N, C-alpha and C positions, 0 to 999 in steps of 0.2 A: 718303307716298312713302318709299322706302328711303333710308337714310343714304348720302350720297356716300362713296366709298372713297378714303382717303388712304394713301400709303405710311407705314409706321411707322418712326420713328427709334428706334434703340436708346437705352436709358437705364439707368443704374445701379439695381440693386435696393437698397432701403433696409430695414434690419432694423427691426422694430417695437420701440420702446422706450418704457417708461413713465416712467423716471427720467432723470437727467442725470449724465454724468460731469463731472469738473472741466473737461475740454477743451470739452465741449459748453456748459457754463455760460459759459466764456470766449467762445466763438464767439457765443453769444446776446447777451452784453453788447456785443460788437463790432458785431453786427447792429443793435442798438438805437441805439448812439451814432454809428455811421458809415453809417447808411442813405443810399443814394444818392438823388438827386433824383427818379429814376424811380419810387421807392416813394412815389408821391403819396398813396396811401391811408392813410399813417401819420397824417396831419394833416387829411385831407379832411373837409369838410362835405358830406354826401351826402343828396340829396332824393329821397324815394320817391314815384314817380308810379304811381298805379293807373289804367291807361289807360282803363278803362271809365267812370271818374268824373272825369277831369281836364278834358277839353275835347272837345266834339263839333263837328266841322266840316261835317257833311252833313245834320244835322237828323233823324237817326233815334233820338235820345235816348240813344245810346251813344257814349262818348268814343272817339277814334281817334288814330292816329299823326300824321295831319296836324294835328289839334288840339293835340297835344303840341308839335309842331314850331313851331306858331304862337305858343305861349306860352313858348318857351325864353328870349326876352329878359327876361321877368318873373323867371325863375329866376336869370338872370345879374345882373339888377338887385338881387335879394335878396342875392346874394353867395355862392351855393353853388358847390362845386367839381365836383360830379358828380351825375348823374341815375341813379337806380335804377328800372328799369322792371319792374313786376310782369308776369306772363306775357302775352305778345303772340301766342302760337301759336294755330293752329287748335284749337278745343276745343268740345265740346258744352255747356260751361259748367255741368256738374254741380257744380263747385266754383269758379265764376268764373275759369276759366283754369288752375287747378292740376290739371286733368285734361287732359293734353296729348295730342292726337290725332296731331300731326305736329310733330316737333322742328325741322324745317328750313324752316318757312314762317311766314306771318303770318295770323292770324285775319282772314277777309274782312270781318268787322265793323269791324276796325281799319285795314284797308288792304291793302297789298301789300308784297312785298320791296323794291320801288323806294321805297315810302314809308318803309320802315325805313332803307334806305340814305340817304335824304334827311335823316332824323332824325339819324342818326349823323354825317353830314357837318356839319349845322348845329350839333350839340353841340360838335364839335371846332372849328368856326369861331369859336365863342364862347369857346373856351379851357376847356371843361369836358370831363369824361369821362363814359362811359356804361357802366352795369352792367345786366345782364339776369338774370332768374330762370332757373335750371336746376332742373328737377323730376326728380330721379333715383330717388326711392323708389318711384314708381308712374307709370304712364301712364294715359291714358284707356282705357276698355274699347272705345272705337272706334278705337284705334290699330291699324294693319295687323297688327302682331305679335300682339296679343291676339285679333283676329278669326281669324288663322291658327291660333292655339292652340285656339280653340273648334272649328274645323273639323277639327283633327288628332285623332289617337287618343290615349288616355291613355298616359303615359310616352314621348311623342314628343319629338323635339328642339325642336319649336315650343312645346310646353308647358313645357319646362324653362327657358324664358326668364322664366317667372313662377313663383309658388309654388302648385302644385297638390298636394293631399293626398287620400288615400283614407280614408274612414271611414264604415262603415255604421251606427255607433252615435251619430249626431249629429255635430256639428262636430269637427274634428280636435283642437282644444283649446278652452279657455274664453276666448280672447282677445276683447276688446271693441273696437269701432271708436271712434276719437277723436270721431266725429260721432254716436255713439249706436248702440245695437244691437250685434249680434255682428260680428266681423271676418271672418267666413267666409260665402260664398254658394255654394249648390249649383250645380254646373256644369249639371246637367240643367235647371235653371230657365231657362237661356239657350239650351241646344241642343235640349232635348226628346228627346235620344237615350237609349235604354236603356243603351248602353255607358258613359254618363256617370253612371249611378246610383251613388251612394256617393262621387262625386268632388266636391271643394270647391276654391275658390280663395281666397287671402288678400287682404284689403284693409284696411289699418290705418285707412283713411278711408272714403270712400263706396264702395258696391259698384261704381260706375262708375270706380273708381281702383284697379285691381289692382296689387299689389306686384310689382316686378321681383325676379328671383332673381339676386342678385349673386355666386352661385357659378358662374354661367354665363359663359363667355368671350365669347359674342356680346354680352352686355350691356356688358361692359368695352369691347369694340371699338366698339360703337355710340356710347357717350358720348365716346370719344376722337375719333371722327369729328365728333360734335356740336361739341366745343370748337374744333376746327380750322375748321369751317364758319363759326362766328360770329366767331372771332378774325380770319379772313380778311376779314370784313365790317367790321372795325374796332372790335369790342366790346372794352372795356377791363377788364371784370371780370364776375364771375358771383356772384350770391347763391344759395347752395345750400340749397334747400328741404328740410326734415326731415333735416338733415345727420347727425344722430345715429341715424337709423333704418334705414339701408340694409341693414345686416347683422343678422340675427336669431340669437338664441342657438341653438346646435346642438341638434337634437332638438325644437325648438319646445315647450318645457315650458309647463305652465299658468302663468297670471299670478295673482299674489296678489289683484289687484283683481277679476277676473272680467269677465263680458260686459257689465255695465252700468257704464261708466266715468263716467257722470254721476250715479250714485246718491249720491255724496258731494257735499256742498254747497261745499267749498272749491276744487274744481277741480284741486288738486295731484295728483290721481290721474293726470292726463294725462302726467306727467313721469316715471313709473316703469313698469317692465315689462321682460320679457326680449327686447324688440325695440328697446330704446334703448341707445345708447352701448356697443356691442359692440366689442372690440378690432379686429376686421377692417376697420372703417370707415377706419382710418388707412392701411392698405395702398392703399385706393382713392384716397385723397387724395394720397398720394405719387405714384401713377400719374398723376393729373391734373396735379399740379404739374410733373411732367416734360414733359407735353404743353405746358402754358402757357409753360414756360421756353424752348421753341422760339421763342417770340415775344418773350420778355424778362420780367424780373422786375416790369415795370410792369403786367402782366396779373394781376389779383388775384382771390382767392376769399374770400367771406365766409360763415361758417357760421351757419345758423339751427339752433342746438342749445340746447334748453331745459335747461341743466345749470348746476350751480354753477360759479363761475369756475375752481376748481382743475381741473375736468374739461374745461371749455371750452378751457383753456390747451393741452391735449393736441392740439387741432385746429389750432393756430396755431404749431406748431413750424416751424423754418426750411424743412423739406422738405414741408410740407403747405399749409395755407391761410394767408391774410394777416391776416384778422380773424375774430372771432366776435362775434355780437350779445350785448351785455351785458344779459341779461334780469334779472339780480339787481337792477340799477339801475332798470330799468323797473318791477319789481314792488315796490320798496321803499316806494312810496307817500309820503304826507305823514307820515313817521315819521323823526325826526332820527337815532335810533340805527340804524335799518335802513338809512337812506341813507348814513350815515357808514361803516357796516360794508361796504356794497356798494362804496363808493369805495375803501376800503382793501384789501379782498380782491381786487378787480379789478386794481388797480395792482400788487399783489404777485404775483398769479398770472400776469398777462400779462408783467410785467417779468422774471419768472424764465425765460421762453422768448424774450425779446427782441421781443415783439409789442406793438403799440399797443392801448390800451383803446378800445372804442367806447362811446359814451354815447347811450342810446336812451330816449326818453320815451313814444313811442307807435308803433304800426304798424297794418297792416290787419287784425290778428287780435285786437286788444284794444280795450276801451272807451277813448275819447279821454281824454288826461290832464286836459284842462280839466274834464271831467265827473267823473273819478275823484277829483280833488282837491276837488270840490264836496261831498263827503261827509266826515264826521268818521271817522277810523279807529277801530277796524278794520272796514271794510266790504269785502266781496268782490264784485267785478263780473265775475268770470270767465264767468258765465252770460249776460251781456248785460243790458240794461235795457229794460223796456217801459213803456207808458203807465200800467199799473196797479201798477208797482213804486214804492217810495219814490223821490222825485225829488231831484236834487242842487240845491244852492245855486249857480246859474249864475254870479252875480257873484263869490262867494267862490272858486269853482273857477277862474275866469279870473285872479283876482289871484294865486292860488297857482301856476297854470301859468306865468304870466309870470315869477314869481319863480324857479321851478325852471328855466325856460329860461335865464335869465341865468346862473345858476350852472353849468348844463350846458355852455353855450357857453364858459365859462372854464376848463374842466377840460382837462388834457393828453391828447391823443390825437385820435381821430376822432369825429364826431358825425353822427347820422342824424336827419333831419326828415321826419315823415310828412305827406303833402300836406294842407294846410289847418291844420297846427299853427301855422304862421307867422301865420295869421289869427285864432288863438284859437278855432277852431271847437269847439263842444261836440259830444258824442254826440247823435244825434237819438233821444232817448228816447221820443218820441211817434210814432215811425214806425208806421203802421198795420200790424197783424199780417198782414193779407191781402197786404201788399206785400212781406213778408219772403221772401228767396230762399236764405238760408244753409242748407246741408244739415244743419247741427246742429239748427236749428229744425224741419226736416222730419222728421229721423230720431229725435228725442227725443219725438215726439208733442206738439210745441208746448209743451214744458216748459222748454227752454233757448233764450232769445231769439237768441243767436248774435251775429254780427259785422256785420250789415247797417247798424247804426246809425252805425258809423264810416266807412262807405263811400259815403255819400250824396254825389252830385255837387257839385263846388265852386261857390261863388258868386263870379262874376267882376265883374259890373256890376249895381249895385243897381236901376237903373231899367229893366232889360231883362227880356224874357220868360225865365223859368227862371234868372234872375240871370246871363244871358249864357252859361250852359253849353250850351244847345241850343235850337234853334227847335222841336224836337219834344218829345214827352213823355219826361222823364228815366227811365232804367231803374229808379231808386229815387226816390220823390218827395222833393222838397225842402220843408222846413217854411216856413211863412209868415214866420218871423223870420230866414230865411237872409240876406235883403238887408242886415241890420244888420252882417253880417260881410264884405260884398263887398270884393274886392280893390281896386276902383277908388276906393272911399271911403277905405279905410285907407291907401293909398299917399299920399294928399294930406292925411292927418291926422298931424301930427308926434308925437302921443301914442298912436298906434295900436299894436297888437301887431305888425303887419307892420313898422312903422318901428323898433320896439324890436329885432326880430330883425335887420333890415338893419344897424342901427347897431352892435349887438353883434358881428355877424359881421365887420364891417369892422374894429372895434377888436381882435377876436380875432386877426385876421391881422397887424395892425399891431404888436401887443404880443407876438406869437409865443407866445401862451399854449398853443397845441397842442403845443409842444415843451418845456414847462416841467415842473413837479413840484408836489406837494401837501405843504405843511408846515402842520400844524394849529395854530391859535392858541387854540382853545377846547377844554375837556376833554370826554372822552366822557361822554355822558349829558346834555349841555347842549342845550337846544332851539334855541340859536343855533349854527349851523355857520359857522365862520370859518376860512379857511386862506389861506396866502400862496402865490402862483404868480408867481415872479419879483418884480417890483416892485409887484404888484397884490395887494390883500387882497380875497378874495371872501367875501361874507357872505350867509347865508340865514337869516332869522328865521322859524322854524317854531313859535314860541311865540305866546302871546296878549298879551304886553306889549312895549312898545318896549324896545330894547336899545341901549346905547351902546358903540361901538367906538373905543378910543383909538389914538393912533399913526398916524392917517391925516390927510391934508391936503386931499383933494378927492374928488369923485365922478367916476368915469369914465363909468359908466352905471348906471342902477338901474330897477327895475320900478315904483317909487313914489317920490315926492318925499322927499328926505333932507336934513335940516338938519345943518350942521357948525358947531360952536362950540369953545370952548376945551376942553371935555370930550371931544370927539370927534364921530363920526358917529352921529346918532340914527336907528337903523334901525327902522321900524315893523313890526308883525306882518305876516306874509305878503308880505314884501318880499325881493327878491334884489338885490345890488349888487356893483359892482366899485369899490374905493376905492384911491386912491393912497397907498401907505405913505410916511409922513414920516420 
């Protein structure tokens, strides 16, 4: 369907700026210290729901909105402040919903707009907020606009909404897709028309995900209508997919990496290129901020931008977004120096623009933290893990993930929890290859396992079929050991990972740790990370030996049993703790 039309309100133009004047710095500090209560996202704990894998209510093996609504009391009991929904829109599922065919409706597999409205209403009844994904870099190739573009002639207004280029000598440049293969597809392959010979369209991801042309005014108006449509339905915020990729470098120059972006083993190649972090993206986000401000500063934007904190900070200046995902923290791994550096640089960069830091351990695009920590560093899991790869130490990984979670929940700012993280779920590393659906697996010729292992449907009830997720066959198979992690068992076990999360989140709110600061108590290079936040000492022992922390009187919460005597608190290896400063 076409976007509903809304009348535009005038708003002030904002000049693009990379630095800060003294007045801007003053305003940013004021913003940080005097933020109103409506800026709920500054301290919120936000839980990511992957609708396809959360809860199925109708037995077709695919999670849906009614299933999410039914499980909302579980999230309230856990103690989260907001729910972030991965894409819920109609989609052919070439990239599990990140190929959007209609931005103004609900995927029939997930329900209807009435089901979405019921979900929003229930979220708000329970005192929580709801965030949804916006996918602005690309649409589905089945979206009406792209189908119109294929039917239209070259150089037509319909084609100008996407990035089409003419080249008889192969692809227009050497760009590679993030999912493998080249980032260009011949138009004639889709249309079969002689007039399209030599024409190509750009897709930074799958061929079914053509990139929008953000130099086109129709695209700008379309997304402003999108934001008004969902804000009018009560949505409190938007997670911006590929936030650093909308604008491409003028002239589309060749990329230093080339067309095979998975040829390098470390995966870092995904974060460089002339299609990332171009200055023009900031004009777009100022435009969006003006639209959301029509509804109030409580409507938030969070950027998915895989950048260093100093660059991420440019996305969260006062007239742009509210938050940016802290991927440096996520990628630091079980490495004390890398983790400390990520904490320091993030606090410094975000503090300079008056924005909160977000703390993220996992999401739907990376191997689960419980599994990543089950390897000794340095190991890179960016390509995913399969049954014939080296396998992690599951017990060690869970110990470390619990320890890391305790410290993460004690840091000042906002925190994101990936569904199942609170259960200590590991990556499903023995997922049958024939069950994999990730386009990365398919487009790299089955050389990159991809992300399916972290997206396996959740275990709710240990003694039920498919662990209570569905009465039908789940869209990804659950392993036999999934029942060990079932929510119903963990809720009644005081020593479970679920109860560790619930207790820590409650104390986090009670002790106001989200509004505090970090004062280091251990020197750089130490395998023990210890810092003070208010009256609490937070400790993470990333070494192999027990460490003693003096000047503390009792334990608030810890991931492992801790003894306290006259010498102090005895923190064992792979343990995280909050201690009361004496």
